[in-house]
C-alpha positions as CSV (number, residue, x, y, z in Angstrom):
1,M,128.8,63.8,112.4
2,S,129.2,65.0,116.3
3,A,132.3,66.9,115.2
4,V,130.6,68.6,112.7
5,W,127.2,69.7,114.8
6,R,129.6,70.8,117.2
7,V,131.7,72.9,115.1
8,A,128.4,74.3,113.6
9,R,126.8,75.1,117.2
10,A,129.8,77.0,118.2
11,A,130.2,79.0,115.4
12,V,126.6,80.1,115.8
13,A,126.9,80.9,119.2
14,R,130.1,82.5,118.6
15,R,129.4,84.8,115.3
16,R,126.1,86.2,117.0
17,L,126.4,89.2,114.4
18,Q,126.2,87.2,111.6
19,T,123.8,84.6,112.8
20,I,121.1,87.3,114.0
21,I,121.7,89.2,110.6
22,I,121.0,85.7,108.6
23,G,118.3,84.7,110.7
24,F,117.0,89.1,110.4
25,V,117.3,88.1,106.5
26,V,115.9,85.4,106.4
27,L,112.6,86.5,108.1
28,L,112.6,89.8,106.5
29,S,112.7,88.2,103.1
30,T,110.7,85.4,104.1
31,T,108.0,87.1,104.9
32,T,108.0,89.3,102.0
33,L,107.8,86.2,100.0
34,V,105.1,84.6,102.1
35,V,102.9,88.3,101.7
36,A,104.1,88.3,97.3
37,M,103.0,84.4,96.8
38,A,99.7,85.7,98.9
39,L,99.0,88.3,96.6
40,M,100.1,86.6,93.6
41,D,97.5,83.7,94.3
42,A,94.9,85.7,95.3
43,A,95.4,87.9,92.1
44,S,95.7,85.2,90.0
45,S,91.7,83.9,89.9
46,P,90.1,85.4,92.8
47,F,86.4,85.1,90.8
48,D,87.7,80.8,90.5
49,R,88.5,80.7,94.1
50,I,85.4,82.2,95.9
51,F,83.5,80.5,92.6
52,S,84.6,77.0,94.4
53,Q,84.1,77.5,97.5
54,Q,80.6,78.7,97.5
55,H,79.8,75.5,95.0
56,G,78.6,78.2,92.7
57,A,75.7,77.6,90.1
58,H,77.1,77.6,86.7
59,V,73.2,78.3,85.3
60,T,71.0,79.8,87.0
61,A,67.0,79.1,85.6
62,T,63.9,80.4,85.8
63,Y,61.3,78.6,85.0
64,D,57.7,79.5,84.3
65,A,55.2,78.4,87.6
66,A,52.2,77.8,85.8
67,T,53.5,75.4,82.6
68,T,56.1,73.3,85.0
69,T,55.6,71.7,88.2
70,A,57.9,70.7,90.7
71,A,58.6,67.2,89.9
72,Q,59.1,67.9,86.2
73,L,61.7,70.3,87.3
74,R,63.3,68.1,89.6
75,Q,63.6,65.6,86.7
76,T,65.7,68.0,85.1
77,T,68.6,67.2,87.4
78,T,69.1,64.0,86.0
79,R,70.0,65.0,82.5
80,P,73.7,63.6,81.5
81,G,76.0,66.3,82.3
82,V,74.1,67.4,85.3
83,T,76.1,67.5,88.1
84,A,74.8,68.9,91.0
85,S,71.6,70.9,91.1
86,A,69.2,72.9,94.2
87,G,65.6,73.6,93.7
88,P,62.8,74.2,92.8
89,F,62.4,77.5,94.3
90,D,59.7,79.7,94.7
91,Q,60.8,83.3,93.2
92,A,58.9,86.5,93.1
93,V,59.6,89.7,92.6
94,V,58.6,92.7,95.0
95,V,58.4,96.4,93.6
96,V,60.3,98.6,95.7
97,P,59.7,102.3,95.4
98,P,61.4,104.8,94.0
99,R,62.8,106.7,96.9
100,Q,63.8,103.4,98.4
101,S,65.5,101.8,95.4
102,N,67.6,105.0,95.5
103,N,69.9,102.5,97.2
104,P,72.4,100.9,95.4
105,A,71.8,98.1,97.7
106,L,68.2,97.4,96.5
107,P,67.5,97.9,92.9
108,G,63.8,99.0,91.6
109,A,62.8,95.3,91.0
110,L,63.6,92.8,93.8
111,T,63.9,89.6,93.2
112,V,63.4,87.5,95.5
113,V,63.3,83.7,96.1
114,G,62.1,81.4,98.9
115,R,65.1,79.3,100.7
116,S,64.9,77.6,103.8
117,G,69.3,78.3,104.7
118,P,72.2,79.7,103.3
119,D,73.6,76.5,102.4
120,S,72.4,74.2,99.4
121,A,74.2,71.7,96.7
122,V,75.1,74.4,94.7
123,D,75.2,78.0,95.5
124,H,76.3,77.8,99.8
125,V,75.3,81.6,100.2
126,N,77.8,83.6,102.2
127,L,75.5,84.3,105.2
128,W,78.2,87.5,106.5
129,A,76.5,89.6,108.8
130,G,72.9,88.6,111.0
131,R,70.8,85.5,110.5
132,W,69.2,84.3,107.7
133,A,64.7,84.5,107.8
134,T,62.9,82.5,110.0
135,G,59.3,83.9,109.6
136,P,56.9,85.8,107.8
137,G,58.2,89.4,107.1
138,E,62.2,88.9,107.5
139,I,64.3,89.2,104.6
140,V,68.0,88.9,103.7
141,V,69.4,90.9,101.4
142,N,72.2,90.1,99.1
143,L,75.1,92.2,99.5
144,R,78.6,91.9,99.4
145,P,80.9,92.6,102.5
146,Y,82.4,95.8,102.6
147,P,84.6,96.3,105.7
148,G,84.0,99.7,107.6
149,G,80.4,100.2,106.7
150,H,78.1,99.2,104.5
151,L,74.9,100.4,102.5
152,M,72.0,99.5,104.7
153,K,71.4,98.7,107.9
154,K,70.0,95.7,109.9
155,D,65.9,95.9,111.2
156,Q,65.5,98.4,108.2
157,K,62.7,98.6,106.2
158,V,61.7,97.3,103.3
159,P,58.7,98.4,101.6
160,G,56.9,97.0,98.1
161,T,54.7,98.6,95.9
162,K,52.1,96.3,96.7
163,G,52.4,96.8,100.7
164,E,54.4,94.2,101.3
165,S,57.0,94.8,103.7
166,F,59.7,93.2,104.7
167,T,62.7,93.7,108.2
168,V,66.0,93.0,106.6
169,V,67.4,90.2,109.5
170,G,70.7,89.9,107.8
171,F,73.0,90.1,104.8
172,A,74.0,87.3,102.7
173,Y,76.4,87.4,99.4
174,S,76.1,84.7,96.4
175,V,78.8,85.0,94.1
176,S,76.3,82.8,91.7
177,Q,74.0,86.4,92.1
178,T,71.2,84.2,91.8
179,A,68.9,86.4,93.8
180,G,68.8,90.4,95.1
181,A,67.0,88.4,98.6
182,W,65.9,85.7,100.1
183,V,63.2,84.7,102.0
184,T,61.4,81.5,104.1
185,P,59.8,79.1,101.2
186,E,56.5,79.7,103.3
187,Q,57.1,84.1,102.6
188,A,57.7,82.9,99.2
189,K,54.7,81.7,98.5
190,A,52.8,84.3,100.2
191,L,53.8,87.0,97.8
192,H,52.1,84.3,95.1
193,P,55.0,83.2,92.9
194,T,54.8,83.0,89.2
195,A,58.8,81.9,88.9
196,S,60.4,78.7,89.7
197,Q,64.7,78.4,90.4
198,M,66.4,75.8,89.8
199,L,70.2,76.3,90.1
200,Y,72.8,73.7,88.0
201,R,76.4,72.4,87.8
202,F,77.4,71.1,84.4
203,D,80.5,68.8,84.2
204,D,81.1,70.7,81.1
205,A,81.0,74.5,81.3
206,D,83.7,76.1,80.0
207,D,82.4,78.4,77.3
208,S,79.0,80.0,76.4
209,A,79.2,77.0,73.5
210,A,79.0,74.0,76.2
211,I,76.8,76.1,79.0
212,D,73.9,76.4,76.0
213,S,74.3,72.7,75.0
214,D,73.0,72.2,78.8
215,I,70.4,74.0,78.9
216,A,69.4,72.3,75.5
217,S,69.7,68.6,77.7
218,V,68.5,69.8,80.9
219,T,64.5,71.7,79.5
220,A,64.6,68.6,76.9
221,G,60.8,67.1,77.7
222,L,59.3,70.5,79.8
223,P,56.8,72.5,77.6
224,Q,57.9,74.8,75.4
225,Q,57.4,77.9,76.8
226,A,58.8,76.5,80.3
227,L,62.1,78.0,80.8
228,V,61.5,81.9,81.0
229,G,65.5,83.1,81.5
230,T,69.1,81.6,82.2
231,Q,72.0,83.2,83.8
232,S,75.1,81.8,83.4
233,Y,77.9,82.2,85.3
234,L,79.9,83.2,82.1
235,G,78.7,87.2,82.5
236,I,78.8,87.7,86.4
237,K,82.5,86.3,85.6
238,Q,83.0,88.3,83.8
239,A,81.7,91.1,85.4
240,A,83.6,90.3,88.3
241,A,86.6,90.9,87.2
242,A,85.8,94.7,87.3
243,G,86.0,93.8,90.9
244,P,89.3,92.4,92.7
245,G,90.6,91.9,88.6
246,T,91.7,95.5,89.1
247,Y,93.9,94.8,91.1
248,V,95.4,91.6,89.6
249,P,98.3,93.7,87.4
250,F,100.6,95.8,89.6
251,L,99.6,93.0,92.5
252,L,101.5,90.7,90.4
253,V,104.1,93.2,90.1
254,F,104.4,93.4,93.4
255,G,104.7,89.8,93.7
256,I,106.8,89.4,91.8
257,L,109.0,92.4,93.1
258,G,109.0,90.7,95.8
259,V,110.2,87.5,95.6
260,A,112.8,88.3,93.0
261,V,114.5,90.7,95.7
262,A,114.0,88.0,98.6
263,V,116.0,85.6,96.6
264,L,118.9,88.3,96.1
265,I,119.3,89.4,99.3
266,V,119.3,85.7,100.9
267,A,122.0,84.8,98.0
268,N,124.0,87.8,99.4
269,V,124.1,87.5,102.4
270,I,125.0,83.6,102.7
271,S,127.3,83.8,100.0
272,G,129.1,86.7,101.6
273,A,129.2,85.2,105.0
274,V,130.1,82.1,103.5
275,V,133.2,83.8,101.6
276,S,133.9,86.0,105.1
277,G,135.0,83.0,107.0
278,L,137.2,81.4,104.5
279,R,139.9,81.8,107.1
280,H,137.6,79.7,109.3
281,I,137.5,77.3,106.6
282,G,141.2,76.4,106.2
283,I,141.9,76.6,110.7
284,L,139.0,73.8,110.3
285,K,141.3,71.8,107.6
286,S,144.5,72.3,109.1
287,L,142.7,70.7,112.4
288,G,142.0,67.5,110.2
289,F,138.5,68.7,109.0
290,T,137.8,66.4,105.4
291,P,136.6,69.1,103.0
292,W,133.3,67.3,102.6
293,Q,133.1,68.0,106.3
294,V,133.8,71.5,106.2
295,V,131.1,71.7,103.5
296,A,128.6,69.9,105.6
297,V,130.0,72.6,109.0
298,Y,128.9,75.9,106.4
299,L,126.1,74.7,105.4
300,L,124.8,73.4,108.8
301,M,126.1,76.7,110.5
302,M,123.8,78.5,107.7
303,S,120.8,76.6,107.9
304,L,120.3,77.1,111.4
305,P,119.9,80.6,111.4
306,A,117.8,80.5,108.4
307,V,115.4,77.1,109.5
308,I,114.3,80.1,112.3
309,G,114.3,82.7,110.6
310,C,111.9,81.0,107.7
311,V,109.3,79.9,110.5
312,L,109.2,82.6,112.1
313,G,108.7,84.9,108.4
314,I,106.0,82.6,107.7
315,V,104.3,83.6,110.7
316,G,104.8,87.2,110.4
317,G,104.2,87.1,106.4
318,Q,100.6,85.9,107.8
319,F,100.2,89.0,109.8
320,A,101.0,90.9,106.8
321,A,99.4,88.9,104.3
322,E,95.7,89.4,105.7
323,P,95.2,93.4,106.1
324,L,96.6,93.3,102.8
325,L,94.5,91.6,101.2
326,D,91.7,92.1,102.9
327,I,92.5,95.8,102.0
328,A,92.8,94.5,98.1
329,F,89.9,92.6,97.9
330,Q,87.2,94.6,99.9
331,G,84.1,95.0,98.6
332,S,84.4,91.9,96.6
333,G,82.6,89.9,98.0
334,M,85.4,87.4,99.0
335,D,86.2,89.2,102.4
336,N,85.6,86.6,104.4
337,T,85.3,83.4,102.6
338,G,87.9,83.9,99.4
339,V,91.1,85.1,100.2
340,G,93.5,84.3,102.3
341,V,97.0,82.6,102.9
342,S,96.7,79.3,101.0
343,L,98.5,76.7,102.5
344,W,101.0,75.7,99.4
345,V,102.0,79.1,100.4
346,D,103.8,78.3,103.6
347,I,104.7,74.6,102.1
348,V,106.3,76.5,99.5
349,A,108.4,79.2,102.0
350,L,108.9,76.2,104.5
351,L,110.6,74.4,101.8
352,G,111.8,76.7,99.4
353,M,113.8,79.9,101.4
354,P,116.2,77.2,103.4
355,L,116.7,75.0,100.1
356,L,117.7,78.7,98.5
357,V,120.2,79.0,101.7
358,L,122.0,75.8,101.2
359,L,122.0,77.0,97.2
360,A,123.5,79.9,98.1
361,A,125.9,78.7,100.2
362,L,127.1,75.7,98.4
363,V,128.6,77.6,95.2
364,P,131.3,79.7,97.8
365,A,131.4,76.2,100.1
366,L,132.3,73.8,97.2
367,K,135.2,76.8,96.5
368,A,136.6,77.4,99.5
369,K,136.5,72.8,99.7
370,R,138.8,73.1,96.8
371,L,141.1,75.1,98.5
372,S,144.3,74.1,100.7
373,A,144.2,74.8,104.6
374,S,147.1,77.6,104.1
375,Q,144.8,79.3,100.2
376,A,142.0,78.9,102.4
377,I,143.7,81.0,105.7
378,S,145.0,83.5,103.8
379,A,142.3,84.0,101.0
380,G,140.0,84.8,103.9
381,S,142.3,87.7,104.9
382,A,140.7,89.9,102.6
383,P,140.1,90.1,99.3
384,K,142.4,90.0,96.7
385,P,143.8,93.2,95.0
386,G,144.3,93.5,91.4
387,R,141.9,95.5,90.1
388,A,140.4,97.3,93.3
389,L,143.4,98.0,94.1
390,T,143.9,99.3,91.2
391,I,140.7,101.3,91.3
392,Q,141.4,102.8,94.1
393,R,145.0,104.2,93.5
394,R,143.9,106.1,90.5
395,L,140.6,107.3,92.8
396,A,143.5,108.5,95.5
397,G,145.2,111.0,92.9
398,T,141.7,112.7,92.8
399,R,140.8,116.0,94.9
400,L,138.1,114.2,96.4
401,P,138.8,113.9,100.0
402,R,140.1,110.8,101.0
403,S,137.6,109.1,102.7
404,V,135.5,109.4,99.6
405,S,137.7,108.2,97.7
406,L,138.4,105.1,99.5
407,G,134.5,104.2,99.7
408,L,134.1,104.7,96.0
409,G,136.8,101.7,95.6
410,L,134.9,99.7,98.1
411,P,132.7,98.0,95.9
412,F,135.2,97.0,93.4
413,A,136.7,94.4,95.8
414,R,134.0,91.6,95.7
415,P,132.1,92.3,91.9
416,G,129.9,90.0,92.9
417,R,128.6,90.8,95.9
418,T,128.3,94.6,94.7
419,A,126.2,93.4,91.9
420,L,123.5,91.6,93.6
421,T,123.3,94.5,96.2
422,L,123.1,97.1,93.5
423,A,120.0,94.8,92.0
424,A,118.1,95.0,95.1
425,I,118.7,98.8,95.2
426,V,117.4,98.4,91.8
427,L,114.7,96.8,92.6
428,G,113.7,98.7,95.1
429,V,114.3,102.4,93.2
430,M,112.0,100.5,90.7
431,T,109.1,99.6,93.0
432,T,109.5,103.2,94.4
433,T,108.9,104.6,91.1
434,F,106.3,102.6,89.6
435,A,104.1,102.9,93.0
436,S,105.1,106.4,93.1
437,G,103.3,106.8,89.2
438,L,100.4,104.2,90.0
439,T,99.3,105.8,93.1
440,D,99.6,109.5,90.6
441,S,97.7,108.4,88.3
442,I,94.7,106.7,90.5
443,T,94.4,110.0,92.5
444,Q,93.8,112.1,89.9
445,Y,91.4,109.1,88.3
446,G,90.2,110.0,91.7
447,K,90.0,113.3,91.2
448,A,88.3,113.7,87.6
449,V,85.6,111.6,89.2
450,L,84.3,113.1,92.2
451,R,84.5,116.0,89.8
452,E,85.9,118.1,93.0
453,G,84.5,121.6,93.7
454,A,80.9,121.0,90.6
455,Y,79.1,121.5,92.9
456,Q,78.9,121.9,96.8
457,V,75.1,121.0,98.5
458,E,73.0,118.5,96.6
459,V,68.9,118.6,97.4
460,S,66.3,115.8,96.9
461,S,63.2,115.4,98.2
462,V,62.7,113.6,102.0
463,D,62.3,109.7,102.3
464,P,58.4,109.5,103.1
465,R,59.7,106.9,105.5
466,E,61.7,109.1,107.4
467,G,59.3,112.2,107.4
468,T,57.0,114.8,105.4
469,P,58.2,114.9,101.7
470,T,58.2,118.2,100.1
471,K,54.4,119.4,98.2
472,L,56.5,121.5,96.2
473,T,56.8,120.9,92.9
474,G,59.6,120.2,90.4
475,P,60.1,124.2,89.3
476,E,58.7,125.7,92.1
477,I,62.0,123.3,94.5
478,E,64.4,124.8,91.5
479,K,63.1,128.6,91.8
480,L,63.1,128.0,95.7
481,L,67.0,127.1,95.6
482,R,67.9,129.9,93.1
483,N,66.3,132.6,95.5
484,R,68.0,131.4,98.8
485,P,71.0,133.4,99.2
486,G,74.8,132.6,98.4
487,T,73.0,130.5,95.0
488,Q,75.5,131.1,92.5
489,Q,73.8,128.0,90.0
490,V,71.7,125.3,90.2
491,T,71.6,121.9,87.2
492,V,68.4,119.6,87.9
493,D,69.9,115.9,88.0
494,A,66.7,113.7,87.0
495,M,67.9,110.1,87.3
496,A,65.8,107.0,85.8
497,P,67.0,103.6,84.3
498,V,67.7,103.5,80.6
499,T,68.3,101.3,78.0
500,L,69.1,101.5,73.9
501,A,66.4,100.0,71.6
502,G,68.0,96.6,71.2
503,Q,69.7,96.0,74.2
504,R,68.7,94.4,77.7
505,L,71.9,96.1,79.3
506,V,70.5,98.5,81.7
507,A,71.9,101.7,82.5
508,F,71.5,104.7,85.3
509,G,70.7,107.5,83.3
510,D,71.6,111.7,84.4
511,F,69.2,113.8,82.3
512,Y,70.4,116.9,83.1
513,Q,68.8,120.2,83.0
514,G,70.5,123.6,83.1
515,D,74.6,124.1,82.7
516,S,75.9,120.6,82.9
517,S,79.0,121.7,81.5
518,T,80.1,123.0,84.8
519,L,79.5,119.6,86.3
520,G,83.2,119.2,85.5
521,Y,82.3,116.1,83.3
522,E,84.7,117.1,80.6
523,G,87.8,116.3,83.1
524,E,86.3,112.3,82.6
525,L,86.0,113.2,78.9
526,V,88.0,110.1,77.0
527,E,86.6,110.6,73.5
528,G,84.5,112.9,72.2
529,H,82.9,115.9,74.0
530,W,80.6,116.5,76.7
531,L,77.1,117.6,75.7
532,S,76.0,121.0,73.7
533,A,72.9,120.6,72.8
534,P,69.6,118.3,73.2
535,G,69.9,114.8,71.2
536,E,73.1,114.0,72.5
537,V,74.2,111.0,75.2
538,V,77.4,110.8,76.7
539,L,78.4,106.8,77.7
540,S,80.6,105.3,80.4
541,S,83.3,104.1,78.9
542,G,82.2,100.0,80.2
543,Y,79.1,100.5,79.0
544,L,80.5,101.7,75.2
545,H,81.8,99.1,75.3
546,K,79.8,96.5,76.3
547,L,77.5,97.7,73.4
548,G,80.3,97.4,70.9
549,L,79.1,101.3,70.3
550,S,81.4,103.9,69.2
551,V,81.5,108.0,69.4
552,G,79.5,109.0,66.5
553,D,77.0,106.5,66.3
554,H,73.7,107.0,65.6
555,V,71.3,104.6,68.1
556,T,67.7,104.7,70.3
557,L,66.9,105.9,73.8
558,D,64.7,103.9,75.9
559,V,63.6,105.7,78.9
560,A,60.2,105.4,80.2
561,G,58.6,103.7,77.6
562,K,60.0,106.4,75.6
563,R,61.9,106.6,72.7
564,V,63.5,109.2,71.1
565,P,66.8,109.1,68.4
566,V,70.2,110.6,70.3
567,T,74.0,110.6,69.4
568,V,76.9,109.2,71.3
569,A,78.8,112.5,71.5
570,G,81.6,111.1,73.9
571,T,82.6,108.8,76.4
572,V,83.8,109.1,79.9
573,M,85.7,106.9,82.2
574,G,82.7,107.2,85.0
575,V,82.7,105.7,88.7
576,L,79.8,103.5,87.1
577,Q,79.8,101.2,84.7
578,D,77.0,101.5,82.9
579,A,76.2,105.1,83.2
580,L,74.5,107.3,80.5
581,Y,74.5,111.3,80.3
582,S,71.8,113.2,78.1
583,D,70.1,117.4,78.3
584,L,66.3,116.4,80.1
585,R,64.8,118.5,76.6
586,T,66.0,114.8,74.9
587,I,63.2,112.9,76.7
588,E,60.9,116.0,76.8
589,P,57.7,115.8,77.1
590,L,57.5,113.0,80.2
591,P,54.5,111.7,80.2
592,E,53.2,112.3,84.2
593,A,52.4,108.1,84.4
594,D,55.8,107.6,84.1
595,L,57.8,110.1,86.2
596,S,57.8,107.9,89.1
597,L,60.1,106.5,87.5
598,F,62.9,108.9,88.4
599,R,63.9,110.7,91.1
600,F,65.2,114.1,90.5
601,H,68.1,115.5,92.6
602,Y,69.4,119.4,92.3
603,L,73.2,120.4,92.3
604,V,73.9,124.0,93.7
605,K,76.4,125.6,93.2
606,L,77.3,128.1,95.7
607,A,79.0,131.5,95.3
608,E,82.3,131.8,96.5
609,G,82.9,132.5,100.1
610,S,79.4,130.6,100.9
611,D,78.8,128.6,104.1
612,A,77.8,125.0,102.7
613,A,76.7,124.0,105.9
614,A,74.3,127.2,106.8
615,Y,72.9,126.5,103.5
616,M,71.7,123.3,103.6
617,N,70.6,124.6,107.1
618,D,68.4,127.2,105.3
619,V,67.2,125.1,102.5
620,Q,65.6,122.6,105.2
621,A,64.3,125.3,107.1
622,A,62.6,126.9,104.5
623,D,61.1,123.6,103.5
624,P,61.5,120.2,106.0
625,G,60.0,118.2,103.0
626,L,63.4,118.9,101.5
627,V,67.0,117.1,102.0
628,A,69.9,119.4,101.4
629,T,73.7,117.3,101.8
630,G,77.4,117.6,100.7
631,P,78.4,115.9,97.5
632,S,79.8,112.5,97.9
633,D,83.8,112.8,98.8
634,S,84.3,108.8,99.2
635,F,86.0,106.9,96.4
636,A,87.4,103.9,98.0
637,Y,89.7,102.9,94.7
638,P,92.3,105.7,94.7
639,S,93.3,105.0,98.6
640,I,92.8,101.2,98.2
641,V,95.7,101.1,95.5
642,S,98.0,103.9,97.6
643,S,97.5,102.0,100.4
644,L,98.8,98.4,99.1
645,S,101.4,100.3,97.1
646,S,102.8,102.5,100.4
647,A,102.6,99.2,102.3
648,L,104.2,96.9,100.2
649,T,106.7,99.9,99.0
650,V,108.5,100.0,102.4
651,V,108.0,97.0,102.8
652,L,110.6,96.2,99.8
653,G,112.6,99.4,100.5
654,I,113.5,97.7,104.0
655,V,114.4,94.2,102.4
656,A,116.7,95.9,100.0
657,A,118.3,98.2,102.8
658,L,118.6,95.2,104.6
659,G,120.4,94.1,102.3
660,V,123.2,97.1,101.6
661,F,123.6,96.3,105.8
662,N,124.9,93.4,105.1
663,T,127.7,94.3,102.3
664,V,128.3,96.7,105.2
665,V,128.7,94.2,107.4
666,L,130.8,91.8,105.7
667,N,133.1,94.4,104.0
668,A,133.5,96.1,107.4
669,R,134.4,92.5,108.7
670,E,136.5,91.4,105.5
671,R,138.8,95.0,105.9
672,R,139.0,94.4,109.4
673,R,142.5,94.8,109.6
674,D,143.2,97.4,106.9
675,L,140.5,99.7,108.9
676,G,142.7,99.4,112.1
677,M,145.5,100.1,109.8
678,L,144.0,103.8,108.7
679,K,142.7,104.5,112.2
680,S,146.2,104.1,113.4
681,I,147.6,106.5,111.7
682,G,144.6,109.3,111.8
683,M,141.5,108.4,110.3
684,T,138.6,109.5,112.2
685,P,135.4,107.6,113.4
686,R,133.6,110.2,110.9
687,Q,135.8,109.4,108.0
688,V,135.2,105.6,108.7
689,V,131.7,105.9,109.0
690,V,132.4,108.5,105.6
691,M,133.9,106.0,103.5
692,M,131.6,102.9,104.6
693,V,128.4,105.2,103.6
694,T,130.2,106.4,100.3
695,S,131.0,102.7,98.8
696,M,126.9,102.5,99.5
697,A,126.1,105.2,98.2
698,A,127.5,105.1,94.7
699,L,126.0,102.1,94.3
700,G,122.7,103.9,95.7
701,L,122.8,106.3,93.0
702,I,123.3,103.8,90.2
703,G,120.8,101.8,91.1
704,G,118.7,105.3,90.9
705,V,119.6,106.3,87.2
706,I,118.4,102.2,86.3
707,G,115.7,101.5,88.3
708,I,113.5,104.4,87.6
709,P,113.5,103.6,84.2
710,L,112.8,100.9,84.4
711,G,109.5,102.0,87.2
712,I,108.6,104.5,84.7
713,L,108.6,101.3,81.8
714,A,106.5,99.2,84.9
715,H,104.0,102.1,85.1
716,R,102.8,102.8,81.5
717,V,102.4,99.0,80.7
718,I,100.8,98.0,83.9
719,A,98.2,101.2,84.8
720,P,96.1,100.8,81.5
721,I,96.0,96.9,82.2
722,T,94.3,97.8,85.5
723,A,92.2,100.3,83.7
724,N,91.3,97.8,81.5
725,A,90.9,95.3,84.6
726,A,88.2,97.5,85.2
727,Q,86.7,97.9,82.2
728,I,87.8,102.0,82.2
729,D,89.3,104.3,79.7
730,F,92.3,105.6,80.7
731,P,93.8,108.6,79.0
732,D,97.3,109.2,78.2
733,R,96.6,112.6,80.2
734,L,96.6,110.5,83.9
735,L,99.2,108.5,82.5
736,A,101.8,111.4,81.9
737,V,102.6,112.2,85.6
738,W,106.3,112.4,85.6
739,H,107.9,115.9,85.8
740,V,111.7,117.2,86.8
741,P,111.2,117.2,90.0
742,G,109.2,114.5,90.7
743,I,112.4,112.3,89.3
744,A,114.8,114.0,90.9
745,L,113.1,113.2,94.1
746,L,113.1,109.4,92.7
747,C,116.5,109.6,92.1
748,L,117.2,110.5,95.7
749,A,115.5,107.3,96.8
750,G,118.4,104.8,95.9
751,I,120.8,107.0,97.9
752,V,118.1,107.1,100.8
753,I,118.2,102.8,100.8
754,A,121.9,102.6,100.4
755,V,122.8,105.4,103.4
756,L,120.0,103.7,105.6
757,G,121.0,100.3,105.3
758,A,125.0,101.4,105.9
759,F,124.9,104.1,108.3
760,L,124.2,101.8,111.3
761,P,126.9,99.2,110.5
762,A,129.5,101.9,109.6
763,R,128.5,103.6,113.5
764,A,129.4,100.6,114.5
765,T,132.2,99.7,112.4
766,A,133.7,103.3,113.5
767,R,133.5,102.5,117.1
768,V,135.7,99.7,116.7
769,T,139.0,100.6,118.6
770,I,142.2,100.1,117.0
771,A,143.6,97.1,119.3
772,E,140.7,95.0,117.9
773,A,140.1,95.6,114.8
774,L,143.9,94.4,114.3
775,R,143.0,91.2,116.6
776,N,143.3,88.0,114.5
777,E,139.7,86.4,114.0
């Protein structure tokens, strides 16, 4: 065994280029493999992962504090099927004024629960910023982590309509959504709570029937009206699917492609390295090494750089995967606790990649084992002529330059190696095509929902906490804006929570006064038409599906205590999952007592050439009680998809180009003497480069022709699945992103991958002198 080890170690040291290539290929392939498996693992069950880590509540039960006691509620925890519980916690409702509740982080009615800390037997709350409430007047808001900022600031004041006032001291996230905010138990009692909260986990909670049975079990023996309401984790899980679940389909595609490319490249590199060393195998046999010792030498020679590359690749994969996962799942509540590279990913990579190297080396090594010393030596000098020589002769008869014709014939010398290289290029082109189409579709989606150019200025009343609000009435504000220089059009947007009669789902309602057709919603339309008359509503696709409605249905709208019959005129994609749009005349006249539920915005479209900044300053100078801002231009989803697609495409493209690099190196090594002879009869270094690059560019062109249709097919399949996961209807026009110029450019992707991978080794080969090329190994 010592002889095997010495020969293998000496071969590793002597064949430095081959050793570096194997180690580098395994490093990059392992990095790709770790990133791919980490993405697939994180995308497989994102909600289940964080739900398990936070020991989430299967059921959050709210009991009437007037009809139940704490002792009675504790007895419910001993019912059959209960595996864990927490509570009772005092629960109160703090009504936040409309202007403050316009902050998306704070609903109008904020459910506040008294807890002494974030940890409990059920629902371990993720305190991701600040600290927990410890004294009176302190509050911790339930808000998802979001890299790059969040919707509220620490130390912000949260007022209540009954004179309460709280200071935000921390932000926490509960995957079970057990509360809107938390205070100390003493503070909760001071709010005169009317309800008590219990959190349960059950041994059987897989479906709604099991949940209903569990609830019936824990409430047995309690007063008839004791249970006020329950919240099942199943509903939260379904809603969460529209968050990180949006990224699951295309993350899985990139993950599968990454694994496939890594496997192909490693198999190509290792098997090629063994084949190129057949002459060395023959020499070892002539020196007395047994066939199995020869196999052991080559397996060991391949394993040494592979193991080093694998370990470094795992480290690199950890660093590469973390930011990609942060990008993919930002805002989902899993940024700090639910997403990361699992230990099993590293273990699989550490065991799987060296095993793959051994298997890739074993097949050609066993083949070489059966050869005699003389056969191995002669086989290692060059590929067998046969078909490759015949094809090269036919190409030589064409009018192509000799360097080009020779290059086009090279791939036929090693069809197996060529097939693996071509497959890697195809996957690279497929990835580029898929990523390009997905990014274009999502970019168009982002432009549609942002409705660019619909208006330039948004005006509303100053927040009372930040100054004195305007004393003007709504019509007076509208008149003031219309009289401002530069105003082309003013559309009133009255926002209020709405429901449809018989439904409990609350939606964001936008009621427009003026020509709402200029706001650009037609670009979002999936079905039906935009508002054309009072009595019509347009729903977001997510809200439409949740309600089980269709375009043309007649329903009753319930807003501010007023019920009016309406017709569903159309559906739009929408940024908000639950949104409803209508004409303000649909709900007029509005009772004065209910106007406090509305928040009025004035959307101003400026005349061409007007300065939006100067206009906003003019409005606020005319009435300091008004605040004028520009429209929101931040929409995370397109940028996240674009960032992920670009990063993953670059990674896979580099690995695919590395496969081409390896193929050119091996071809140059095998045809070393042929190249020396060609140079001796007058072939210039530039012609050598052209020949080697042409051999791979041809594969790149073929890879483009094959890979582009596969990428387009993947886009047509995955993009709608991604949209459905986000509970958004995707109109077909957003999938029609393929045009002749773009496809022509994508055809170059395979050639670019091939040329980039081939150029450096081809240039190095061209610099080899004739004497070096003709020298024996």
